[in-house]
VOPAGU-2260 file (C-alpha; in pm, 1 decimal, decimal comma):
REM VOPAGU-2260
SITE   aa  ch    i         X         Y         Z
SITE  UNK   A    0   -3087,6   -9247,5   -3965,8
SITE  UNK   A    1   -3418,3   -9425,7   -4037,3
SITE  UNK   A    2   -3722,5   -9196,2   -4070,7
SITE  UNK   A    3   -4028,4   -9369,8   -3947,0
SITE  UNK   A    4   -4358,2   -9255,9   -4084,2
SITE  UNK   A    5   -4664,0   -9294,2   -3872,5
SITE  UNK   A    6   -4989,9   -9455,4   -3993,0
SITE  UNK   A    7   -5147,6   -9118,2   -3905,6
SITE  UNK   A    8   -4914,3   -8928,8   -4146,6
SITE  UNK   A    9   -5000,4   -9178,2   -4428,5
SITE  UNK   A   10   -5362,5   -9135,4   -4354,4
SITE  UNK   A   11   -5338,3   -8762,0   -4343,8
SITE  UNK   A   12   -5131,4   -8736,2   -4668,3
SITE  UNK   A   13   -5385,9   -8977,7   -4841,8
SITE  UNK   A   14   -5664,7   -8742,2   -4742,7
SITE  UNK   A   15   -5488,8   -8439,1   -4874,0
SITE  UNK   A   16   -5406,0   -8611,5   -5195,4
SITE  UNK   A   17   -5771,4   -8754,9   -5210,7
SITE  UNK   A   18   -5628,5   -9105,2   -5246,2
SITE  UNK   A   19   -5791,5   -9417,0   -5123,9
SITE  UNK   A   20   -5502,2   -9647,2   -5029,6
SITE  UNK   A   21   -5525,7  -10009,9   -4944,7
SITE  UNK   A   22   -5340,4  -10144,6   -4644,6
SITE  UNK   A   23   -5055,7  -10272,7   -4869,4
SITE  UNK   A   24   -5040,7   -9942,1   -5044,1
SITE  UNK   A   25   -5019,3   -9753,4   -4722,7
SITE  UNK   A   26   -4722,8   -9975,8   -4614,0
SITE  UNK   A   27   -4532,7   -9919,3   -4938,5
SITE  UNK   A   28   -4609,9   -9542,3   -4917,6
SITE  UNK   A   29   -4456,0   -9539,7   -4556,2
SITE  UNK   A   30   -4149,5   -9720,3   -4686,9
SITE  UNK   A   31   -4115,5   -9480,3   -4985,8
SITE  UNK   A   32   -4161,5   -9170,7   -4762,2
SITE  UNK   A   33   -3906,9   -9295,0   -4523,5
SITE  UNK   A   34   -3657,9   -9344,5   -4802,4
SITE  UNK   A   35   -3714,7   -9000,3   -4941,0
SITE  UNK   A   36   -3665,2   -8849,3   -4587,1
SITE  UNK   A   37   -3349,7   -9051,0   -4536,7
SITE  UNK   A   38   -3216,0   -8914,3   -4868,9
SITE  UNK   A   39   -3296,2   -8558,4   -4761,3
SITE  UNK   A   40   -3105,9   -8629,4   -4434,6
SITE  UNK   A   41   -2819,6   -8761,8   -4643,2
SITE  UNK   A   42   -2807,1   -8441,5   -4842,1
SITE  UNK   A   43   -2786,8   -8249,2   -4502,0
SITE  UNK   A   44   -2449,9   -8421,9   -4452,3
SITE  UNK   A   45   -2285,7   -8253,9   -4747,4
SITE  UNK   A   46   -2018,7   -7998,6   -4684,0
SITE  UNK   A   47   -2162,1   -7687,5   -4859,5
SITE  UNK   A   48   -1900,0   -7430,7   -4724,5
SITE  UNK   A   49   -1791,1   -7202,3   -4995,9
SITE  UNK   A   50   -2080,3   -7298,2   -5224,4
SITE  UNK   A   51   -2282,1   -6982,7   -5319,2
SITE  UNK   A   52   -2662,3   -7025,4   -5281,3
SITE  UNK   A   53   -2860,2   -7018,0   -5599,2
SITE  UNK   A   54   -3218,8   -7011,7   -5689,4
SITE  UNK   A   55   -3190,8   -7168,8   -6036,4
SITE  UNK   A   56   -2965,2   -7437,0   -6175,3
SITE  UNK   A   57   -2906,3   -7246,8   -6495,9
SITE  UNK   A   58   -2793,8   -6883,3   -6519,9
SITE  UNK   A   59   -3104,5   -6669,6   -6537,7
SITE  UNK   A   60   -3117,7   -6317,3   -6663,4
SITE  UNK   A   61   -3390,5   -6068,5   -6707,4
SITE  UNK   A   62   -3572,2   -6168,4   -7047,0
SITE  UNK   A   63   -3809,5   -5880,1   -7038,0
SITE  UNK   A   64   -3775,1   -5604,2   -7296,5
SITE  UNK   A   65   -3826,3   -5240,1   -7244,6
SITE  UNK   A   66   -4185,8   -5140,1   -7297,3
SITE  UNK   A   67   -4143,4   -4912,9   -7596,4
SITE  UNK   A   68   -4418,0   -4820,6   -7840,7
SITE  UNK   A   69   -4310,5   -4903,4   -8186,7
SITE  UNK   A   70   -4633,1   -4877,1   -8394,4
SITE  UNK   A   71   -4758,0   -4534,6   -8271,7
SITE  UNK   A   72   -5111,2   -4426,4   -8269,1
SITE  UNK   A   73   -5292,0   -4632,7   -8531,5
SITE  UNK   A   74   -5636,3   -4579,5   -8393,9
SITE  UNK   A   75   -5779,4   -4433,8   -8721,5
SITE  UNK   A   76   -5646,9   -4725,6   -8924,2
SITE  UNK   A   77   -5816,8   -4973,2   -8678,8
SITE  UNK   A   78   -6135,2   -4792,4   -8698,5
SITE  UNK   A   79   -6150,3   -4784,7   -9068,0
SITE  UNK   A   80   -6305,0   -5132,8   -9066,1
SITE  UNK   A   81   -6545,2   -5082,3   -8773,6
SITE  UNK   A   82   -6908,2   -5126,5   -8867,3
SITE  UNK   A   83   -6987,9   -4841,9   -8617,5
SITE  UNK   A   84   -6773,6   -4580,7   -8434,8
SITE  UNK   A   85   -6816,6   -4275,2   -8224,2
SITE  UNK   A   86   -6564,6   -4057,3   -8054,4
SITE  UNK   A   87   -6268,6   -4270,3   -8165,3
SITE  UNK   A   88   -6428,3   -4590,8   -8022,2
SITE  UNK   A   89   -6615,1   -4891,2   -8157,1
SITE  UNK   A   90   -6992,6   -4887,9   -8131,0
SITE  UNK   A   91   -7132,3   -5225,2   -8029,5
SITE  UNK   A   92   -7481,0   -5350,1   -7953,8
SITE  UNK   A   93   -7596,5   -5303,4   -7593,2
SITE  UNK   A   94   -7575,8   -5628,1   -7388,8
SITE  UNK   A   95   -7818,1   -5523,7   -7113,9
SITE  UNK   A   96   -8084,6   -5253,5   -7072,3
């Protein structure tokens, strides 16, 4: 099955991709896009009965860890080096009046 790409489609794709294509480049793009669509059609002919759908080629597992606090409350240690502190917070210069 030959997929025929119209000139309007190539023009529209060129606009979306912000490409200025010459006439020769447009013709080549039409051929390339047609071949890509033919390949997709070919994939549709495959017998996929019994093949389990997947979202990733490789086995994927949850890689997140539990959110567990390991260093405890170290606020006082952090504030030891602060040039200014008040009520357990850093004091910084005002940025606006």
